[in-house]
C-alpha positions as CSV (number, residue, x, y, z in Angstrom):
1,M,0.0,0.0,0.0
2,Q,1.1,3.6,-0.7
3,K,1.4,6.6,1.5
4,S,-1.4,6.7,4.0
5,L,-3.8,9.6,3.5
6,K,-5.3,8.9,7.0
7,K,-1.9,9.6,8.6
8,T,-1.5,12.8,6.6
9,L,-4.8,14.0,7.8
10,A,-4.2,12.9,11.4
11,A,-0.9,14.9,11.4
12,G,-2.8,18.0,10.5
13,E,-1.1,18.3,7.1
14,I,-2.9,19.8,4.1
15,A,-4.4,17.3,1.8
16,L,-5.4,18.8,-1.6
17,G,-7.7,16.8,-3.9
18,S,-10.3,17.1,-6.5
19,W,-13.4,15.4,-8.0
20,I,-13.5,13.0,-10.9
21,T,-16.9,13.1,-12.7
22,L,-15.8,11.9,-16.2
23,A,-15.0,8.2,-16.5
24,H,-12.0,8.2,-18.8
25,P,-9.0,6.8,-17.0
26,A,-6.6,9.1,-18.8
27,L,-8.2,12.1,-17.1
28,A,-7.8,10.5,-13.7
29,E,-4.1,9.7,-14.5
30,I,-3.4,13.3,-15.6
31,M,-4.9,14.7,-12.5
32,A,-3.2,12.3,-10.2
33,R,0.2,12.9,-11.8
34,A,-0.4,16.7,-11.4
35,G,0.3,16.1,-7.7
36,F,-3.0,16.0,-5.9
37,D,-2.9,14.1,-2.6
38,W,-6.3,12.5,-3.3
39,L,-8.9,12.3,-6.0
40,A,-12.5,11.4,-5.3
41,V,-14.5,9.4,-7.9
42,D,-17.9,11.1,-7.8
43,L,-20.8,8.6,-7.8
44,E,-23.3,11.1,-6.5
45,H,-23.4,13.7,-9.3
46,S,-22.1,11.8,-12.3
47,V,-23.0,8.9,-14.5
48,I,-19.9,6.9,-13.6
49,T,-20.8,3.2,-13.1
50,I,-19.4,0.9,-10.5
51,R,-17.3,-0.8,-13.2
52,E,-15.8,2.5,-14.3
53,A,-15.3,3.5,-10.7
54,E,-13.1,0.4,-10.2
55,E,-10.9,1.3,-13.2
56,L,-10.6,4.9,-11.9
57,I,-9.7,3.8,-8.4
58,R,-7.0,1.6,-9.9
59,V,-5.5,4.3,-12.1
60,I,-5.6,6.9,-9.3
61,G,-3.8,4.7,-6.9
62,L,-1.2,3.5,-9.4
63,S,-0.5,7.1,-10.4
64,G,0.3,8.2,-6.8
65,A,-2.8,9.7,-5.3
66,A,-5.1,8.3,-2.7
67,P,-8.4,7.1,-4.4
68,L,-11.5,8.0,-2.5
69,V,-15.1,7.6,-3.6
70,R,-17.9,10.1,-3.0
71,L,-20.9,7.9,-2.6
72,S,-24.3,8.2,-4.1
73,W,-25.7,8.0,-0.6
74,N,-24.9,6.6,2.8
75,D,-25.4,3.1,1.5
76,H,-23.6,0.2,3.2
77,I,-23.8,-1.9,0.0
78,Q,-22.1,0.7,-2.1
79,I,-19.5,1.3,0.6
80,K,-18.6,-2.4,0.6
81,R,-18.3,-2.5,-3.2
82,V,-16.1,0.6,-3.6
83,M,-13.9,-0.4,-0.7
84,D,-13.6,-3.9,-2.1
85,A,-12.5,-2.3,-5.4
86,G,-9.6,-0.6,-3.6
87,A,-10.8,2.8,-2.5
88,H,-8.8,4.1,0.4
89,G,-11.9,5.7,1.9
90,V,-15.3,7.3,1.3
91,I,-16.8,10.7,1.3
92,V,-20.4,10.3,2.6
93,P,-23.0,12.8,1.4
94,M,-25.7,14.4,3.6
95,V,-24.6,13.1,7.0
96,N,-26.9,15.0,9.3
97,T,-26.7,13.0,12.6
98,P,-24.2,11.1,14.6
99,E,-26.2,7.9,14.0
100,E,-25.7,8.4,10.2
101,A,-22.0,8.9,10.8
102,R,-21.7,5.7,12.8
103,A,-23.5,3.8,10.1
104,A,-20.9,4.9,7.5
105,V,-18.0,4.0,9.7
106,A,-19.4,0.6,10.4
107,A,-19.9,-0.1,6.7
108,V,-16.2,0.6,6.0
109,H,-14.8,-1.7,8.7
110,Y,-14.9,-5.4,9.3
111,P,-16.2,-6.9,12.5
112,P,-15.9,-6.5,15.4
113,R,-15.4,-2.8,14.7
114,G,-17.9,-2.6,11.9
115,T,-20.4,-4.6,9.9
116,R,-18.7,-4.9,6.4
117,G,-18.9,-8.3,4.8
118,V,-15.7,-9.9,3.7
119,G,-15.1,-10.3,0.0
120,L,-11.9,-11.5,-1.6
121,A,-11.8,-8.7,-4.2
122,R,-9.2,-6.4,-5.6
123,A,-8.5,-4.6,-2.4
124,A,-7.4,-7.9,-0.8
125,Q,-5.4,-8.8,-3.9
126,Y,-8.2,-11.2,-4.8
127,G,-7.7,-13.2,-1.6
128,V,-4.0,-13.7,-1.3
129,G,-3.5,-10.4,0.5
130,F,-6.5,-10.5,2.8
131,A,-4.6,-10.5,6.1
132,A,-2.4,-7.6,5.0
133,Y,-5.5,-5.7,3.8
134,R,-7.4,-6.3,6.9
135,D,-4.6,-4.8,9.0
136,W,-4.2,-1.9,6.6
137,L,-7.9,-1.2,6.7
138,A,-8.0,-0.9,10.5
139,D,-5.4,1.8,10.5
140,N,-5.8,3.6,7.2
141,A,-9.4,3.7,6.0
142,V,-10.7,7.3,5.6
143,V,-14.2,8.4,6.4
144,I,-15.1,12.0,5.5
145,V,-18.6,13.1,6.2
146,Q,-20.2,15.9,4.1
147,V,-21.8,18.8,6.0
148,E,-24.3,20.1,3.5
149,H,-27.5,20.7,5.5
150,I,-28.3,23.0,8.3
151,R,-29.2,20.0,10.4
152,A,-25.6,18.8,10.1
153,V,-24.4,22.2,11.3
154,E,-26.7,21.9,14.3
155,N,-25.4,18.4,15.1
156,L,-21.8,18.9,14.1
157,P,-20.3,18.5,17.6
158,A,-21.8,15.1,18.0
159,I,-21.0,14.1,14.4
160,L,-17.3,15.0,14.9
161,D,-17.2,13.0,18.1
162,T,-18.1,9.8,16.2
163,P,-15.2,7.3,16.4
164,G,-13.9,6.6,13.0
165,V,-14.9,9.9,11.4
166,D,-11.7,11.5,10.1
167,G,-13.1,14.9,9.3
168,F,-15.8,16.7,7.3
169,I,-16.1,18.6,4.1
170,V,-18.6,21.3,3.5
171,G,-20.9,21.1,0.5
172,P,-21.7,24.8,-0.1
173,Y,-24.4,24.4,-2.7
174,D,-26.5,22.0,-0.8
175,L,-25.9,23.8,2.5
176,S,-27.2,27.0,1.0
177,G,-30.1,25.1,-0.5
178,S,-31.1,23.7,2.9
179,L,-31.4,27.4,3.9
180,G,-33.7,28.1,1.0
181,R,-31.0,30.1,-0.8
182,P,-29.3,27.7,-3.2
183,G,-26.0,29.2,-4.5
184,D,-26.4,32.4,-2.5
185,F,-23.1,32.3,-0.6
186,E,-23.3,35.9,0.5
187,H,-26.6,35.5,2.4
188,P,-26.3,36.2,6.1
189,D,-27.8,32.8,7.0
190,F,-25.2,31.0,4.9
191,T,-22.3,33.0,6.2
192,A,-23.5,32.5,9.8
193,A,-23.7,28.7,9.2
194,M,-20.1,28.7,7.8
195,A,-18.9,30.7,10.8
196,R,-20.5,28.1,13.1
197,I,-18.9,25.3,11.2
198,R,-15.4,26.9,11.6
199,E,-16.1,27.6,15.3
200,V,-17.1,24.0,16.1
201,A,-14.2,22.6,14.1
202,A,-11.7,24.8,15.9
203,A,-13.2,23.9,19.3
204,K,-13.0,20.1,18.5
205,G,-9.6,20.3,16.8
206,A,-11.3,18.6,13.9
207,L,-10.2,18.2,10.3
208,A,-12.1,20.7,8.3
209,G,-12.7,20.4,4.6
210,I,-14.3,22.5,1.9
211,H,-14.9,22.4,-1.8
212,V,-13.4,25.3,-3.8
213,V,-15.7,24.9,-6.7
214,E,-14.0,27.1,-9.3
215,A,-10.3,26.6,-10.1
216,D,-9.4,29.9,-8.3
217,P,-5.9,29.9,-6.6
218,A,-6.8,33.0,-4.7
219,E,-9.8,31.3,-3.1
220,L,-7.8,28.2,-2.4
221,R,-5.2,30.3,-0.5
222,Q,-8.0,32.0,1.4
223,R,-9.5,28.7,2.5
224,L,-6.1,27.4,3.6
225,E,-5.6,30.5,5.7
226,Q,-9.0,29.9,7.3
227,G,-7.7,26.6,8.5
228,Y,-9.2,24.1,6.1
229,R,-6.9,21.2,5.6
230,F,-9.0,18.8,3.5
231,V,-9.7,20.8,0.4
232,A,-11.3,19.7,-2.9
233,Y,-9.9,22.1,-5.6
234,S,-12.5,22.4,-8.3
235,L,-13.4,19.4,-10.4
236,D,-12.5,17.9,-13.8
237,I,-15.4,19.5,-15.7
238,R,-15.0,23.0,-14.3
239,M,-11.3,23.0,-15.0
240,L,-11.9,21.9,-18.6
241,D,-14.7,24.4,-19.1
242,T,-12.7,27.3,-17.5
243,A,-9.5,26.6,-19.5
244,S,-11.5,26.2,-22.7
245,R,-13.5,29.4,-22.3
246,A,-10.3,31.4,-21.5
247,G,-8.7,30.3,-24.7
248,V,-11.8,31.0,-26.8
249,A,-12.1,34.5,-25.1
250,V,-8.5,35.3,-26.3
251,L,-9.5,34.4,-29.8
252,K,-12.6,36.5,-29.7
253,D,-10.7,39.5,-28.3
254,T,-8.4,39.5,-31.3
255,K,-11.2,39.7,-33.9
């Protein structure tokens, strides 16, 4: 197994990643080799299949980044399948209570710590490496919960106290949507919720994460200065769209 993302996070180091929403393995390879610490295969807001996810997990890991999967939902069956495929951990959407956080952790781990069934799949080298994988899993599996609803903000202290939760990442669009203001990141209710999240994270000494949606280095620096250490920097489709439009704009300006 490669460098442990979990140990990086536990040490308080910055872990910079991004989202993969397009299924071509070359895209994942390019992004991994760019130097991201982790890349998350997005099964929530893409059409990536479980078969394609396995290939992306393989390519990301072999290219030097930690492969994570953002789940479609807090589903123990999907967690089992992506972990068996070799994911180093999961990002769990819409975790609003400590009970939901405990369920996600249990689905990642084998008994007696959790409830995950044993399958001799890719993660365990198809059986020959099961003992080594079992030991690796206990010390290195990553569980990140998404804070993307005002209920999660209200329950954040208890969610972060859940054993096995390594940290959280804010989903700004869904959080603003839960306040009735989707995409309005300047609204006082949203800024108050974000301030509360930072306050709780600081009080708990918790790993705080956020998604910098656009590929904006200035915003990235700002978020790091605010104390975020698990940062998703844009996503494949936004990087492609932004770079494409910038080039086209230059051409239009010359006409």
